[in-house]
C-alpha positions as CSV (number, residue, x, y, z in Angstrom):
1,M,-261.1,80.5,68.3
2,K,-258.5,82.6,66.5
3,M,-255.7,80.6,68.1
4,L,-257.3,77.4,66.7
5,K,-257.4,78.7,63.2
6,K,-253.8,79.7,63.3
7,F,-252.8,76.3,64.5
8,E,-254.7,74.7,61.6
9,M,-252.9,76.9,59.1
10,I,-249.5,75.9,60.6
11,V,-250.3,72.2,60.4
12,M,-251.5,72.5,56.8
13,T,-248.4,74.3,55.8
14,I,-246.1,71.7,57.4
15,C,-248.0,68.9,55.6
16,L,-247.7,70.6,52.3
17,C,-243.9,71.0,52.7
18,L,-243.5,67.4,53.7
19,T,-245.5,66.3,50.6
20,L,-243.4,68.4,48.3
21,Q,-240.2,67.1,50.0
22,L,-241.4,63.5,49.5
23,K,-242.3,64.1,45.8
24,M,-238.9,65.7,45.2
25,V,-237.1,62.8,46.9
26,G,-239.2,60.2,45.0
27,A,-238.5,61.8,41.6
28,A,-234.8,60.7,41.6
29,G,-233.9,57.1,40.9
30,V,-232.8,54.4,38.4
31,S,-235.1,52.1,36.5
32,V,-234.4,49.2,34.1
33,S,-236.4,47.3,31.4
34,A,-235.9,44.6,28.8
35,S,-237.0,44.9,25.1
36,S,-238.6,41.5,25.3
37,S,-239.6,39.0,27.9
38,S,-239.0,36.0,25.7
39,I,-236.5,35.3,22.8
40,T,-235.3,32.4,20.7
41,I,-231.7,31.1,21.2
42,G,-229.4,32.8,18.7
43,S,-231.3,36.1,19.1
44,S,-230.4,39.0,21.4
45,F,-232.4,41.6,23.4
46,K,-231.7,45.1,24.7
47,V,-231.8,46.3,28.3
48,R,-232.6,50.0,28.9
49,I,-231.4,52.0,31.9
50,T,-233.1,55.3,32.8
51,A,-231.6,57.7,35.4
52,S,-234.2,60.2,36.6
53,D,-233.0,63.5,38.1
54,C,-229.7,62.0,39.1
55,Y,-226.2,61.0,38.2
56,T,-225.5,57.3,38.4
57,T,-222.5,54.9,38.0
58,I,-223.3,51.5,36.6
59,S,-222.0,48.0,36.5
60,T,-223.6,45.1,34.6
61,S,-223.4,41.3,34.6
62,T,-225.4,38.3,33.3
63,N,-225.6,34.6,34.1
64,N,-226.2,33.6,30.5
65,G,-224.3,34.9,27.4
66,S,-222.5,38.2,26.8
67,I,-223.1,41.9,27.2
68,S,-222.0,44.6,24.7
69,G,-222.3,48.3,24.7
70,A,-223.1,48.7,28.5
71,P,-222.6,52.3,29.8
72,K,-220.4,53.1,32.8
73,D,-222.5,56.0,34.0
74,I,-225.6,58.1,33.1
75,D,-226.3,61.7,33.8
76,S,-230.1,62.2,34.0
77,G,-231.0,60.3,30.9
78,S,-231.2,56.8,29.5
79,A,-228.9,54.3,27.7
80,S,-229.2,50.8,26.3
81,F,-227.0,47.8,25.9
82,T,-227.3,44.4,24.1
83,V,-227.4,41.0,25.7
84,K,-227.0,37.8,23.7
85,P,-227.8,34.5,25.6
86,S,-225.6,31.5,24.9
87,K,-228.0,28.7,26.0
88,V,-231.7,27.9,26.4
89,G,-233.3,28.7,29.8
90,T,-233.4,32.0,31.5
91,C,-231.1,34.9,31.2
92,T,-230.8,37.2,34.2
93,V,-229.1,40.6,33.9
94,T,-228.0,42.5,37.0
95,I,-227.5,46.3,37.0
96,S,-226.0,47.8,40.1
97,G,-224.3,51.0,41.2
98,T,-224.9,54.2,43.1
99,Y,-226.7,57.4,42.2
100,A,-226.9,60.9,43.6
101,A,-230.1,63.0,43.2
102,Y,-229.9,66.6,42.0
103,S,-232.7,67.7,44.3
104,G,-233.9,66.6,47.7
105,N,-231.6,64.0,49.3
106,T,-228.3,64.4,47.4
107,K,-226.5,61.7,49.2
108,D,-225.1,58.7,47.3
109,I,-227.7,55.9,47.2
110,S,-226.8,52.3,46.2
111,F,-229.1,50.2,44.0
112,S,-229.2,46.8,42.4
113,K,-231.8,45.8,39.8
114,T,-232.4,42.7,37.6
115,V,-234.3,41.8,34.5
116,T,-235.0,38.2,33.4
117,V,-235.7,37.0,29.9
118,T,-236.8,33.5,28.9
119,V,-234.6,31.9,26.2
120,K,-236.4,29.3,24.1
121,D,-235.1,26.6,21.7
122,K,-235.7,27.1,18.0
123,A,-238.9,25.4,17.0
124,S,-238.5,22.4,14.7
125,K,-239.7,23.0,11.1
126,P,-243.0,21.4,10.5
127,Q,-242.9,18.6,8.0
128,P,-244.8,19.4,4.8
129,T,-248.0,17.5,4.5
130,T,-248.7,15.7,1.3
131,Q,-252.0,16.7,-0.2
132,T,-253.6,14.9,-3.0
133,T,-255.2,17.2,-5.6
134,T,-257.8,15.9,-7.8
135,T,-257.9,17.8,-11.2
136,E,-261.2,17.9,-12.8
137,K,-261.2,17.4,-16.6
138,P,-262.6,20.5,-18.4
139,K,-266.0,20.0,-19.9
140,E,-265.9,19.4,-23.6
141,D,-267.1,22.3,-25.7
142,T,-269.8,20.8,-27.8
143,R,-270.5,24.0,-29.8
144,S,-269.7,24.0,-33.5
145,K,-266.3,25.4,-34.5
146,E,-267.2,25.5,-38.2
147,N,-266.3,29.1,-39.4
148,A,-266.0,28.6,-43.2
149,L,-268.3,30.0,-46.0
150,S,-270.1,27.8,-48.4
151,S,-270.4,30.6,-51.0
152,L,-269.1,34.1,-51.8
153,S,-270.2,36.2,-54.8
154,V,-270.5,39.8,-56.2
155,N,-273.0,41.3,-58.5
156,E,-270.3,43.2,-60.6
157,G,-267.4,41.5,-62.3
158,T,-266.0,38.2,-61.3
159,I,-264.1,37.2,-58.1
160,S,-260.7,35.6,-58.8
161,P,-259.7,32.9,-58.0
162,K,-262.8,30.8,-58.1
163,F,-264.4,30.6,-54.7
164,S,-263.1,27.9,-52.3
165,A,-264.0,27.6,-48.6
166,N,-260.3,27.5,-47.7
167,T,-259.2,30.4,-49.9
168,T,-259.6,33.7,-48.1
169,K,-258.3,36.4,-50.5
170,Y,-260.0,37.4,-53.8
171,T,-259.8,40.1,-56.4
172,V,-262.4,41.8,-58.6
173,N,-261.5,44.2,-61.4
174,L,-264.1,46.7,-62.6
175,E,-264.5,49.3,-65.3
176,G,-264.0,53.0,-64.3
177,N,-267.7,53.9,-64.4
178,K,-268.7,51.5,-61.6
179,T,-269.6,53.2,-58.3
180,K,-271.3,50.3,-56.3
181,I,-270.9,46.6,-55.7
182,K,-273.0,44.1,-53.8
183,I,-271.4,41.2,-51.8
184,D,-273.3,38.0,-50.9
185,A,-272.0,35.2,-48.7
186,K,-273.4,32.1,-46.9
187,A,-272.0,30.1,-44.0
188,K,-271.5,26.3,-44.1
189,D,-273.0,25.9,-40.7
190,S,-276.4,27.2,-40.0
191,K,-275.4,28.2,-36.5
192,A,-272.5,30.5,-37.8
193,K,-273.0,34.2,-38.4
194,V,-271.8,36.2,-41.5
195,S,-271.0,39.9,-41.5
196,G,-269.6,42.3,-44.0
197,T,-272.0,41.6,-46.9
198,G,-274.4,43.9,-48.7
199,E,-274.1,46.9,-51.0
200,K,-270.8,48.8,-50.9
201,N,-269.7,52.2,-52.3
202,L,-266.7,52.2,-54.6
203,K,-264.0,54.8,-55.2
204,V,-261.6,54.9,-58.1
205,G,-258.6,52.6,-57.5
206,K,-258.3,50.0,-54.8
207,N,-261.2,49.1,-52.5
208,T,-260.9,46.5,-49.7
209,F,-263.8,44.6,-48.1
210,V,-263.8,41.9,-45.4
211,V,-266.5,39.3,-45.0
212,K,-266.3,37.6,-41.5
213,C,-267.7,34.2,-40.6
214,T,-268.1,33.6,-36.9
215,A,-268.6,30.0,-35.7
216,E,-271.0,29.0,-32.8
217,N,-268.0,28.7,-30.5
218,G,-266.8,32.2,-31.3
219,S,-263.9,31.3,-33.6
220,T,-263.7,33.5,-36.8
221,R,-262.4,33.4,-40.4
222,N,-262.0,36.5,-42.6
223,Y,-262.5,36.5,-46.4
224,T,-260.9,39.6,-48.1
225,I,-262.1,41.0,-51.4
226,I,-260.1,43.6,-53.2
227,V,-262.1,45.5,-55.8
228,N,-260.0,47.5,-58.3
229,V,-262.0,50.2,-60.2
230,D,-260.1,51.3,-63.3
231,E,-258.4,54.7,-62.9
232,K,-258.4,55.6,-66.6
233,P,-260.0,59.0,-67.3
234,L,-263.6,59.1,-68.4
235,V,-263.3,62.6,-69.7
236,Y,-260.7,63.7,-72.3
237,T,-260.0,67.0,-74.0
238,E,-257.6,68.4,-76.6
239,Y,-254.9,70.9,-75.5
240,G,-252.6,72.0,-78.2
241,K,-251.4,68.9,-79.8
242,Q,-251.9,66.8,-76.7
243,K,-254.8,64.7,-75.4
244,L,-255.5,65.3,-71.7
245,G,-257.6,63.1,-69.4
246,V,-259.2,64.2,-66.1
247,V,-257.5,62.2,-63.3
248,R,-260.1,60.4,-61.2
249,N,-258.0,58.9,-58.4
250,L,-257.0,61.9,-56.3
251,E,-255.7,60.0,-53.3
252,G,-252.4,61.5,-52.1
253,V,-252.7,64.5,-54.5
254,N,-251.6,67.9,-52.9
255,I,-254.2,70.6,-53.5
256,P,-252.5,74.1,-54.1
257,A,-252.8,76.5,-51.2
258,G,-255.8,78.9,-51.4
259,F,-257.9,76.6,-53.6
260,E,-261.2,75.0,-52.5
261,K,-263.1,72.0,-53.9
262,S,-265.6,72.8,-56.6
263,T,-266.8,71.6,-60.0
264,T,-266.6,73.0,-63.5
265,Q,-267.5,72.2,-67.1
266,L,-264.9,70.8,-69.5
267,D,-266.1,70.3,-73.1
268,G,-269.7,70.2,-71.8
269,Q,-269.0,67.6,-69.1
270,K,-269.0,68.2,-65.4
271,I,-265.6,67.5,-63.7
272,D,-264.0,67.9,-60.3
273,A,-262.2,71.2,-59.9
274,W,-260.7,73.6,-57.3
275,T,-261.3,77.4,-57.2
276,N,-259.2,80.3,-55.8
277,K,-261.4,83.4,-55.5
278,N,-258.5,85.8,-55.0
279,L,-256.8,84.7,-58.2
280,N,-260.2,84.2,-60.0
281,L,-258.8,80.9,-61.2
282,T,-260.4,77.4,-61.5
283,I,-258.0,74.4,-62.0
284,S,-258.4,70.7,-62.6
285,Y,-256.0,67.8,-62.3
286,L,-255.2,66.1,-65.7
287,V,-252.9,63.5,-67.2
288,D,-251.2,63.6,-70.6
289,E,-250.4,60.8,-73.0
290,Q,-246.9,60.4,-71.3
291,N,-248.7,59.9,-68.0
292,K,-247.5,63.2,-66.7
293,K,-250.0,64.6,-64.2
294,A,-250.5,68.4,-63.6
295,Y,-253.0,71.1,-62.7
296,Y,-254.5,73.1,-65.6
297,V,-256.5,76.3,-65.6
298,V,-260.0,75.9,-67.0
299,E,-261.6,78.9,-68.6
300,N,-264.9,79.0,-70.5
301,G,-265.1,75.2,-70.6
302,K,-261.6,74.8,-72.1
303,I,-258.1,74.3,-70.9
304,A,-256.4,77.7,-70.9
305,Y,-252.9,76.8,-69.7
306,E,-250.9,74.7,-67.3
307,Y,-251.1,76.0,-63.7
308,Q,-247.5,76.7,-62.6
309,I,-246.2,78.9,-59.8
310,V,-242.8,80.5,-59.2
311,D,-241.5,81.8,-55.9
312,I,-239.5,85.1,-56.1
313,D,-238.6,87.2,-53.1
314,D,-240.9,85.1,-50.8
315,R,-243.9,85.9,-53.1
316,H,-245.9,83.4,-55.2
317,F,-246.5,84.2,-58.8
318,V,-248.6,82.3,-61.4
319,I,-246.9,81.8,-64.8
320,V,-249.4,83.0,-67.4
321,P,-249.3,82.7,-71.2
322,I,-248.2,85.7,-73.2
323,D,-250.5,86.9,-76.0
324,N,-248.9,87.1,-79.5
325,K,-249.5,90.8,-79.7
326,L,-247.6,91.3,-76.5
327,K,-244.7,89.3,-77.6
328,E,-243.6,91.9,-80.2
329,R,-242.4,95.0,-78.2
330,E,-240.1,97.8,-79.4
331,G,-236.7,97.6,-77.8
332,F,-237.2,94.1,-76.6
333,Q,-236.4,90.6,-77.9
334,F,-239.0,87.8,-77.0
335,Q,-237.2,84.6,-75.9
336,K,-236.6,82.2,-73.1
337,V,-235.2,84.0,-70.0
338,Q,-233.7,82.8,-66.7
339,V,-235.3,83.9,-63.4
340,R,-233.3,82.4,-60.5
341,E,-233.1,78.8,-61.7
342,I,-236.4,78.8,-63.6
343,E,-236.6,79.2,-67.4
344,L,-239.6,81.3,-68.6
345,D,-240.9,82.9,-71.7
346,G,-240.0,86.6,-71.5
347,W,-238.0,89.4,-73.0
348,T,-234.4,90.7,-73.0
349,Y,-233.5,94.4,-73.6
350,Q,-231.9,95.1,-77.0
351,D,-229.9,97.8,-75.3
352,K,-226.7,96.1,-74.2
353,A,-226.4,98.4,-71.2
354,M,-229.5,96.6,-69.9
355,K,-227.9,93.1,-70.2
356,N,-228.5,92.3,-66.5
357,Y,-232.3,92.9,-66.9
358,V,-235.0,90.5,-68.3
359,Q,-238.7,90.8,-68.3
360,V,-241.4,88.2,-67.5
361,Y,-245.2,88.2,-67.5
362,L,-246.7,86.9,-64.2
363,M,-249.9,87.0,-62.1
364,N,-249.4,88.2,-58.5
365,E,-251.2,86.9,-55.4
366,K,-254.1,89.4,-56.0
367,G,-254.8,87.9,-59.4
368,E,-253.2,90.9,-61.2
369,K,-251.2,90.3,-64.4
370,H,-248.1,92.5,-64.9
371,I,-244.8,92.7,-66.8
372,Y,-242.0,92.5,-64.3
373,D,-238.4,93.5,-64.5
374,Y,-235.9,91.1,-63.0
375,E,-232.4,92.2,-62.2
376,S,-230.1,89.2,-62.1
377,T,-227.2,90.5,-60.0
378,E,-229.4,91.6,-57.2
379,A,-232.1,89.0,-57.9
380,Q,-234.8,91.7,-57.5
381,L,-238.3,91.8,-59.2
382,Q,-240.4,94.8,-59.7
383,I,-243.4,95.8,-61.8
384,Y,-242.4,97.4,-65.1
385,T,-244.0,100.7,-66.2
386,E,-243.1,103.5,-68.5
387,A,-241.8,105.4,-65.4
388,T,-239.4,102.6,-64.6
389,K,-238.4,102.5,-68.3
390,E,-237.5,106.3,-68.2
391,E,-235.7,105.8,-64.9
392,K,-233.6,103.1,-66.3
393,G,-232.9,105.3,-69.5
394,I,-231.8,108.1,-67.3
395,D,-229.5,105.8,-65.3
396,V,-227.9,104.5,-68.5
397,F,-227.5,108.1,-69.8
398,M,-225.8,109.1,-66.6
399,V,-223.5,106.2,-66.6
400,T,-222.6,106.8,-70.3
401,T,-222.0,110.5,-69.7
402,I,-219.7,109.8,-66.7
403,V,-217.7,107.2,-68.5
404,F,-217.3,109.6,-71.5
405,G,-216.2,112.5,-69.3
406,L,-213.7,110.4,-67.4
407,T,-212.3,109.1,-70.7
408,S,-212.0,112.6,-72.1
409,V,-210.1,113.9,-69.0
410,A,-207.7,110.9,-69.1
411,L,-207.0,111.5,-72.8
412,L,-206.4,115.3,-72.2
413,G,-204.0,114.6,-69.4
414,L,-202.1,112.1,-71.5
415,S,-201.8,114.7,-74.3
416,I,-200.4,117.3,-72.0
417,Y,-197.9,114.9,-70.6
418,L,-196.6,113.9,-74.0
419,K,-196.2,117.5,-75.1
420,K,-194.2,118.4,-72.0
421,K,-192.0,115.4,-72.5
422,T,-191.4,116.3,-76.2
423,N,-190.5,119.9,-75.4
424,S,-188.0,118.8,-72.7
């Protein structure tokens, strides 16, 4: 029994070895393939040669056309070449040679393989077929295209020119106290629709309104009405020898920084204004008889002064009027003075040693009013007090003393020199 089992094991081992030997032998070889089985004359195809686990030498030939790029040998890999047939029919390509396997049977083995491709003639171009197209006429739009008005009117003023269905631009001029206008319009065709009519709010100056008439078929026509509300002031006041009017059209007017919209009383009438809480100032925009427009400070229902600002040392100052009692000050001359490139009411020092200094009266950004010293050579501005006055007096005294001392020393030296020269 044991002998039988040993015999079976020996037989199985021999079979396994033979199987492996056959697989190793079968793994080596050469195969060929064509990129297409059928082409059209004038075209080309490729032939691919694959050498598996072997080295092979190759020669190629064809019965139809030419070969280009064919390899002479392949070492365990693949290569391709191109064949271009020269006539319709079949194109047979022959690949032959020898190969030697790297494992198993390593002897040279001859081979010869072929691939065949059908070469077809070029297909004739199909003749275009003539097709008769019948174009249907579009259906006629029977809807009304009338988009004109039969009337256009306003309840304030008169439109100009006189209404005509074919005139589409009109003007209406109104007095300055008008704040509303009503527009009425009617279409020629009852099937048309009109929009843009009714009561409209007015602002001072130019107001533009458009009335649209839309026909049944959707076509439109616009009628434009420009309503001009007179911009002349309705509120006037006296300021000095001038007559000022409150400007009503504020479109495009720049509001000073820090001011918010408000209202105030001017000669008992309510007007538009702007208020700055930090400065405790309320201003309004007015125009004089020369049509010059500017902001003015309103205090206790009257115009106090024109609102003007000056920028010095990157600070904003309001130019405020100087009281008559303040104008007369000991040691100062009240007159026009120059601060940077701005001419202001102010003072100059009567002391000639202070010729580079002038004084001005301004309101700072906190709403505080002060007299300021302005030094022109350094372009510096500082609040003037008695302390600064004494400091400047000391400076002048020191400068005068030094100059006097230097002059005395120079004169003494000159006197000594002259005496020595005379004695010699």
